[in-house]
N, C-alpha and C positions, 0 to 999 in steps of 0.2 A: 374368412367368415366362419364363425362358430355357430352351428345350429344345434339346438337341443332336440331331444326326441319329439316327434310330431304327433304323438298320440293324444296330446292335449294342447291347449293354447300355450305358446312358448315364446321365448324371446330370442331373436336373432341379433347378435351384436355385429354391426357393420362398421369396420374401421375405414375411415376415409381421411386422406391427408391432402387437404386443399387449402386455399387461402382463407376460407371461412373458419377452418379449424384453428388458425392462428389467433383469431379474435375470440373464438369460443374455447379458450384453453381449458376451462373447467367443465365443459359440456361435451356430450357424446351423441353422435348421430346413431340411431338404432332403428331396427325394424321389428315390429311385433308380428309374430306369426299367430293369427287369430284362428278361431274355429272356421270350419267350412272353407279352408284353404285361402282365407282372406289375409291380407297383410296391411299393416298400417305403419307409416314412418313417423318418427318422433325425435325430439331433442330431449335428452335427459341431463339433469344437473343436480348434484348433491346426493349424498348417500345417508344422511342423517336428518332428523327433524320431521315435522309434519309432512304428510304426503299430499301433493297438490297436482291435480290434472288441469291443464290449461287448454282451452278450446278457442281457436281463432275465428275470425269473421269470414263471410262469403268472399271467395276468390283470393283470400289472404293465405298465410301459411304459418307454421310454428315460429318463424322468426319475428312475427308480430310482437311477441313478448320479450324478445332479446334485450331491448333497451332497459327493461326492468330487472334483468338478471342480477346485476351487481348491487342493486338496491334492496333486494329481498334479504331477509335474514336467513338463518339456517333452515333449508327446506329440501325435501326430496321432490323435485319438480319434473313433471312429464308433460311436455308441450306436444300435442298431437298434430299431425297433418290429417285433416279429414280426407276421405277417399276422393280421388280426382283433384286434390290440391297439393301444392308443394311437391314432395317426393313420394307421396303415397300413390299406389296404383289406382287406376280408374276402376269403376265398377264394371261388371260384365257387360258385354255389348248389348244384351237385350234388356238391361236394367235402366231404370230412371233414378234420379236423385231425389227421393222422397225425404222430407224432413224427419219423419219418425225413425228412419233407418239410422240416422246419426246417433240417436240415443242408444240404440243397440250396439253401434260401433264403439261408443265410449265404454259401455259396460263390458264388452268383450276385451277391450284394451286393458281395463282395470283388472279383469280376471287374468289376462296374460302377464300382467305385472305382478300378480299375486297380492293385490291390494283389496282387502275386504271392505275397508272404510277409507275415505279420502276426503279432502277438501276440493271444491270445484271453483274454477275461475273461467269466465267466458266473456268474449267480446262480440257484440253484435249477434250474428248467427250463433256463435258459440255460447253467448249468453242465453239465447232462446233455448238451445239444446240443454244447457246446464239447468235451466229453470224446470224444464219438463222432467229431466232425470231426477232432480231433487224432490219433485212432487211424487214421482212414481216409485222411487226407491229410497225412501227416507232413512231406512236402516243402514244405508251405505254412505250417506253424505254427512260429514261433520260440520261443514259450513259452506255457504254459497256466496260468491262474489261475482257480480256481473258489471260489465262496462258497456254502456250504450245499448242495452238489450235486456228485456225482461219478458219472457214469453214469446211465442212465435207470431208471425204475421197472421192477420185474420181477414175474413170477408163475411159479409152478411149473407144469409141464405138465398136471398133473391139474386145474388151474383154467381150462383153455382153454374148455370148454363153458360153464362158469359165467360167464366173461367175455363170451362172445358173447351169451348170454341177457340179461345185464345191459345190454349195449350196445344190443341191439335194443329192449328194453323202454323204455330211457331216452332214446333218440335221436329225440326228437320236438320239433317246434316248440312253443313256449309263449309266452304274453304276456310282454313285457319289463316288469320292475317299474319303476314311476315313483315317485320319492320327492317328498314335498311340497316340500322345500327342499334346498339344497346340504348343509347340516349333517346332515340325515337320511340322505342318500346316503352321506356319509362315515362316519356311525355304522354303517351296514349293512356297509360294507367292513371295519370293524375288529371287528365282532361275531364272537365265537368264534374269535378270531385273536390272535396276539401282535404284530400290526402296530400300531405306535404311531400315534396320531391325527395327529401332525405329519407322519409319513411318508405316511399316507393322503391328507392334504391336498395334499401335493406331487404324488403320483400323480394326484390328481383334476384337476390343471391340464391334463393331457394325456389323461385317460381319462374325464372327466365332461362331459356336455353338457346344455344346457338345452333342454327340449321344451315343447310347449304346456301340459301339465298339471303341469310340475315339472322334476325333474332325473333323468337316468338315466346309468348307466355305458354307454359305447359299445362295449365289447368284444362280439365275435360270440358269441351264446349257444351256438353249436355247440361252442365251446371247453369247455363244461361237460359235453358228452356223454362217456360212458365210452369208453375205447379198446376196440376189438374184440379186440385181443391185445397181449401184452407180451413183451419179451425174457425169457429165463430168466437166472438169476444166473450160470451158467457162461458164457453168451454175453457178458454184460457184463464178466465178469472177463477173458475172452479179448480183448475190445476194449481194456480198460484196460492189459492186459499189452503191447499193441502201441503205446502212446503213447510216442513217441520224444522229444518236447519236454520240457525241464525243467518241472516242475509244482509248484504249491502248492495246498493246499486250506485255506481259512479257515473255521473252525467256530465256532458260538456256544458260549459258556460261561456257565451250564450248557447242556447240549445242548438244542436246540429239539425240540419234538415232531415236527417234520417230518423230522428225521434220526434214525432208530432207533439206539439204543445198539449199538455194535459193527459196524454195517453199513459205515460209512465207513472204519473202521479196516481191515476186511477188504479193502475195495476199494482203499484207499490202498496196502496191502501189495503189490497186484498191479501197481501202476505202477512202472516201473523207476527213475524219478528224481522222487520226490514228497516234499515236506515238508508236514507238518501245522502249522497255526497256530490258536490259540484266542484269541478276543476276547470280552469280556463283552458280552452282548446277546442279542437274539432272532434269529428266522429272517432278518429284514431288518437284520442287524447293520451292514451297510455304510451304511445310512441312519441308524442310531443312533450309530455310532462311525466317522464317515467319515474323520477324521484318521488314526486308527490303521490302519484297513483300507487306505486309500489308500497310506500309507507302505509297508506290507508288499508291496502289489502293485507299486508303482512300483520299489521296490528289486529285486524279482524280475525285472522287465522290464529294468531297467538292467544287472543282472548277466548278462543273456543277450541282449544286443544283437548281432545278426549272428552267432548261433551257427552 
């Protein structure tokens, strides 16, 4: 392991030689040493071309974007593992996973990479984070591409007390489920979901670990705790209206159950420069149709280099 001086956000290059590295021949597993002693794991690919930060969905990890790697053109790609996901460390024991903190995580990662400006790609939760970051830091974002996610989840003001009560009731430690074998763990990940098994198997390579009694998903269980509060829809629409970067939103066709009918259309209308695309598939359509989705995203980036 090579660690740079720690007086500022830095990059720690971690060399791992495992079965995954054989398939990711042109990619490198790395760890970013952020400010305040935080660390963030990521997969990097490419050393020339536009800079792209990719943000995965809730309980997924950086391998969510791997099916698209070979279908992108020349890019400097950084696929992050959010805290508590994939190979990134969990947040401190006393912390919760607040949505807003992910925005600061991404900005700290960009600083550690030395990227003043970059393109953003996000799926689901990652798309919500990317949307808020693009609105709040327009001077750093060259373009925005989101898949099945535009802005964070919302609630009406009259649901505030209900949300707090639900969060307090459910925010408790519980035993982590251990599965008898790897196949059973992957079955559990796809149950009651439109996540294809092949996609779950890919995510398992970075999110599943073997323990004494079997196999378990390594994500922090606090990620499943309910949020104490959410934005209102007018707040989200205000954020979206202030996105200055050219944007695209790629949606599943027919619409997935994760994206309510009409919601994305209303939000898309609030973004000054956004185009909608539809691709046959489910919520993880970028893993199901990587060629088509990658081409849409790369064309968008290529059309807006050095805007």
